[in-house]
N, C-alpha and C positions, 0 to 999 in steps of 0.2 A: 660102485654100482648102485646100491640103494641102502638107505638106513631106515630103521623102524624105531619110532619113539612112542612111548605111552604117556599120555597126559590125562590123568584121571581115567575117564571112560572113553577117551579118544585114542585111536591108534593113528599115528601120522607116518605114512610110508612115503619116502622122498627118493626120487631118482637123482643121484648126486653127480656133480661135475658139470662142466660147461659144454659137453659134447651133444650129439643128437639123440642120445638114449635109444639107439637102434636096438631092436628086439632080437638080439642074437641068443644062442642057447644059454650062454652063461648068465646074461641078465634075466632071461625068463626063469631060469632055475632059481636065481636069487630072489626074485619077486615071489615065486611060488613058495619058497622056503619061509619067507616072511608071512605069507598068508597062512601057512601051516602053523607057524608060531602063534599067530593071532587066534586061530581057531582053537588051539589047545589052552589058551588062557582061560582061567575060571570065570572071568568077567565078560567073556566074548558076547554072550547073548544079551548083555545090557550095554553094549558098546557101539561105537561108530568108527568106520574106517575112512580116512581121508588120504587120497593119493595125489601127490604133487611132484614137482621136479625143480631142479636148478637150471639156470641157463636159458638159452633162446628157445629150446625145444622141450615140449612135454614128451613127445616121442615121434621120431621121423620114420616109424614103421620098421619092417623087417630089415635086417642087415643084408641087403641084396648083394652088395659088393663082396661080402664074405662068402655068400652062397655061390657066386660066380667062380670062386677059387675051388669050391668043392660042392658041385650041384646037389648031392644028396642032403645037404644041410637045409635046403628049402623045405623039404618034407619034415625034417626034424623041428625047424622053427614053427612050422604050421601046427604040428602035433603038440608042441609045448605051449603055444598060445591058446590053442583050443582047450587044453587042460586048465590053463590059468583062468580063462573066461568061465569055464564050468565051475571052477573053485569060487570065483567071485559071485556067480549066480546062486550058488548054494550056501554062501557064507551067512551065518546066522546073525546078521546085523546090517543096518543101512550102510551104504557106501557113497562117498562123495569124491568126484574128480575135481581138483582145483587146477584147472588148465592154465598154466602160467607161460606157455609158449606154444609153438606150432605143434599140432597133432595131426599127422598125416598117415593115410592108409591104415596099416595095422595099429598104429598109434592112436588114430581117430577111433578105431574099433575098440581099443582098450579103454579110452575115455567113455565111450557109449556104454561100456559094460558096467558102469557105475550107475547108481540110482539117481544121483544128482550131478549135473555138470555146471560148475561155476567157472567163469573165464575172464581173463583180463582183456580189456578193450583197447589198450594202447599198443599192443603188439600181439601177433600170432593169428594163425588161421587153423580152422578145421578143414581138412582137405583129403577126400578120398581120391587119391592120385592115380589109381589103377588105369583109367582110360588114357591118361597122358603118358604112362610108361609101358603100355602094351601088355598089361595083365588083365585077366578075366577075374572079376570078383567071384570068390567061392560062394556056394549056396548059403553057408552059415553067416558070412558077412551080410548078404542080402537079407537074410532072416532078421539079423540084428537091426539093419536099417529100417525094415518094415515095422519092427517092434518099437523103435525109438523115434522115428520120423513120421509124424501123423499124416501130412499132406502128400498126395501123389505127386504134385508139382515139386514139392520140396525133395521128395525121394528122387525124382528125376534129376534135379539140380545137383544133389549129392553124388549119385551114382553115374549118371549119363552125361552130365555136363562138367564133372570134376570141378565144381565151384570152390573157390577158396573163400571159406565162410568166416567172416569176422564175428566177434562176440555179438555185436548188435544184430547182424544178419542171423546168427544162430538163435537169438531171442525171438526174432520174427518167425523162424522156422520151427520153433518149439524144441530145438535140440539143447540149447543153453537155458538154464534156469535163471541165472542172474549174471551181471557183468560188473567189473570194477576197474578202477583207474590204473592199477599197477599189479605186479606179481604179489607184492607184500599184502596189498589190500585184498586180493583174491584169497590168499591163504587165511588171513584174519577172518574174512567172511565165512570161509569153509569151517573154521573152528567154531565160530558163533553158531552156524547152522547145526553143526554136530552136537554142540552143547544143548541146543533147543530140542533136538531129536532125543537125546539121552533123557532130558527132563520129562518127556512124554511117557517113558517107562514101558514101552512095548516089549513084548517077548520076542527076542531075536530069532528063536527057532520058528515061531509062527510066521514072523516076517519073511524069513528065508524060504519057507515052504510056499508062501504066497507068491514070492518073486519067481520061484521055479515054475509055478503054474502060469504066471503071466508070460514068462519067456519059454514056454514049452516048445514052441516051434524052433527057437534057437537051439535048445538042448537036443531036440530031435535031429536037426541038421548038423550039429557040431561034430557028429561022428564021421562025417564025410570029409575026405581030403582030396581036393582037386588040384593041389599044388603042382603035381608032376606034369599035368596037361596044360598048364598056363604058361604061355610064352612071354618072354621079356625082351623088349627092344632096347630099353635104356634104363639103367638103374640109378641115374643121377637125380638128385633132388631138384625139383622145379619150384621150390619155395623162394 
């Protein structure tokens, strides 16, 4: 599911395996457990979190196929992702997403929940696929898009055009901070950035409180769950 490695003052959380890293209840619980472990470490407020993945996908969103077998799981997955994002927003350290593959829908939202997004440019899209699969974006997804995507035209392309965003396009839109030629280069760059941030020596508790203020609208809307009223026509990946 995922591994957690500590390298000095860097925590490297990796979604493991060659699958799509669909955000089912088990994976979400495993990630949250890792975040809890990071938070309890005595060095957490002087550290940096890097989240990355193995394989073709960073995360292909909720496990909708699983939810079709038991519809109440949609609400469970929504609640667990909202809790995970709230955890990331309140985490007392900077966070970096090293996006080494496709990040779609809730997987895209997970990447945007980090302070920095680094992405490989040789493979992978950022893709808010809800329009294409017949889902209505919940209010807290929209709040995150407003907080992380500066241009109204770019927000339109993300949410209302379901654009498949390459690393270079993400740079133009201000979603991606930097891009690299391969998955390995992306992770190396994330580690380098994390080490640079650690050297600045900022107080992680202050940093986390400031992030909570910046993302206050996201935290305000994160308590709402519109999953039950959102229709689904097709749960297949369009990547």
